[in-house]
N, C-alpha and C positions, 0 to 999 in steps of 0.2 A: 131906594131900587137902582141899581148900579148901569150910567148909561153903556148903549152898544158902543165899542171901540172900533173909530174906523178902520175896515179892512186896508193894511199893507201893501205895496205891488209889489213885492218878491218872492224871490221862488222860496217854494214852501211852501206857503200859502195857498188854502184850499182856492181861494180866487183867481191867484196868480199860476195855477197849475191849468187847468184851463185853459187860459190867454197864448199859454208858452205852446202848449202842447199848437192847439191852431198856429200862431203863430209859424212853429217850426215843419208845421206839414206844408204851410205855404211856400214855407223858402228852399225847402224839398224839393217840389213840383217846380219851381222858377229856376234851380237850377239846372235842373233836369231838362227841364226844355229848352234851355240856353247850352247846354253839353253834350245833347246827343250827338251831334257829328265832330264832338273833336277829342281826338287819340289821347287816349288816358297818361297823364306822364310816368316816366321811367322809375322805378324805385331806386335803380345803380346809378351812378356817376360812371360817366362817359370815359373809355379807354384812356390812362394816360399816354401825351409823345412820349417818343422810344429816347434815348437820353444817347444826348450825344458822346463823343471821348474828349475829357480835358484835352485842351494846347499841352506842350510842353512848357512848362518854367522856366522862362530866361530868356526866350526867345529860343529855346534851345532845340536842334534838330534833331530827330529820331537817329539814335544808336544802328547804323549797321557791324553786326558783327564782325571781327576781322576772319579771314580765311582760317587760321588755326584752329577759331572753333565753331566753324559747320561740320555739322555733322558729316565723317566718312565713311564708306562703304570698307567693312574688312578684308573683301576681297579685293579692294584697290590699293589698299595701304601694303597687301600681300605682293601685288605685283608689282609695285614700285621698288618694294624690299626687292625684290628678285630680279630685277633690272638694275638697281643697284649695284649689287653683289655681281651681276656677271659681269657687268660693265670692269667693274673694276680689279675681275678677277682675266678680262682680255686683256685691260691695260699694264698688268704686271708682267704678263709673259712676254719672253725677250723676242725678241725674232729670230735669233739663233739661239743656240746652247753652247756652250763651254766643249761638250761633246760634240756636239756638232761641229763646230768648228776644227777640233783635233781630227775629226774623220774628214774634214776637208783639209787639212795639212797633209795629211796621208794619202791625199789622191795625187798628194804635187809632186811626188816620188819620181823621180827621173830628170834628165838632163836640160838647163834653162839657159838660154842666151841671148843679149842685148848690147845695146849702144854702151857706153860710158855714160854714170849716171853723172860724172862732175869733169869739168876741167881738169885735168892731168892724172886722171885714173882710168887705168885699164878698163876695157868693155866688160863689159857685165856678164858673170857666167856664175852659175849656180849650180848644186847639184842635191837630190833633197833624197834621204835614204831611210827607211822602218828602220830600224836597231832594238835591240833587248827585249823580243820575243814581243813587237808590237806596242810595249810598252812609251816610245818614246822617237821622236823622228829628229834624223841629225841633217842640219844645211850647211855643206860649205860652200864657202863663197869665196872666191876668185881661187878655187884649188889649185895649185902646184904653183902658186905666185908668192912672190915675197910681202903679197898684204892679205893671206890665206886666212879666213878666220871661220869660224864655225858658232851657229845658231842652233840651242835643243829645245824641242819643244816636249813636256810632256803634261799629265793630269796628275795636280793634285785638290784631293779630297774634294773634287768636284768644278776646280778654277783651273785652267789651261794656261798654264808657266811659260815663257821662252826665257832662257840666257843667253847673253851673247856676249861670247868672247872672242871681246875685240885685239886688231892690232895694235891699239895705243897703251893696253896693257892691263885693264880691268874688265871687269864681267858685271854687266848693267844688267837686273833681271826683269821683265816687263810681265806682265796680268793682260790677259785676253778682256775685256768690256765688251759681256755682252749687249749694254745699254745703248751705246752709240755703234753696234755693229749689225750687218744684215751677211745673209748667204752670202754675198759674192764680196763682201769687204770687210775684212776684220783687222780690227784695231785693238792694240796693245798697248796699254797705258803703262809706269812707272812704277817698279813695286821695291824698289833697294838695288844688290847688288851689293858685291867686294872689291877691295882694294880700290875705292876712289873715295873722295869727300864731295856727298851730293850739293851741298852748298858750296864750293870751290871749283873743283875739279871738273873737266871736260868730258863729258859722258854719250853713251846716246840716249833718250831719254823716253821715244816713242816709237812707236813703228806701223805703219797700214801696208795691207794688201788687197789690194782687188782682184778679182779673179773674173776671167772671161771663161764660160765654161763654152766645151765641144761635146761633139755627138760621143765624142769617147773618152770624155774628161775636162780637165781646165788644158785649156789651149795659148792662155797670155796670162800672164800674169804680172804688175804693174805693182814694183816696189817703192816707199819712199817711208820719210823717218825725219826726227829732227833730234838734233845735239844739244845739251843744255850747256853752261858755264857759267859761274861766280852766279850759281841757286837761277838761271833764267836761261832762256830761248838765244840761242848765240847764232845756230847757220840749219841750216837744212840740210838735210843728208841726198835731197836730190829726189826726182820720181825716174822710175825706169821701166820699160817694159820689153820683160822678156817674151817670148816663142819659146815651147817646149821643142826640144829636138829628139829628145827620145822619151 
């Protein structure tokens, strides 16, 4: 006969099943008694901390965009453009136009007298007369004397020209300069001429008329000019103030 084998104390054996079950029940009872007042652990991990922005590399400071890159409102751009255009237009407009200056010259029609402009010259005397159906003004200087001279004023395609028929035998031409003139100060600059060499011969090179208005039109007229010789200023024609007589 075969001898009975000793029982093995391992899982799955008939003997160990009963013992294991009893021990498991005891363990559960013990754990339940010990954990009755403890919170049940949450199966999820806690929320991770917020990520902080990384500092710039190489100790570089954050770059601020230049003004040109900043967004601009379309209406602001429009206002700036309009303001610039208006400023340019007003800056380009002269204080007086050649046509207005010619109208002022016409108002000088009459007789004007004053002291001598320079030593050795007669007393100042000029007569202004509108002629050629209003298209020209004739100025007669020292009328009836040996030094009588004539200056003619007229428009030429938007420019006001003055041709001076001088006693020294030449005819310099000057053009009204609106950029350096005002309604009461008319400036004429050299613009060529006949019967002289501008680089060598003496000639009248510029003229200025300062007008003092009155209730019935211009009442005082101050005239001055500059003569050139050898291509540079040589002397001033002097400044003289004349008063309207007629």
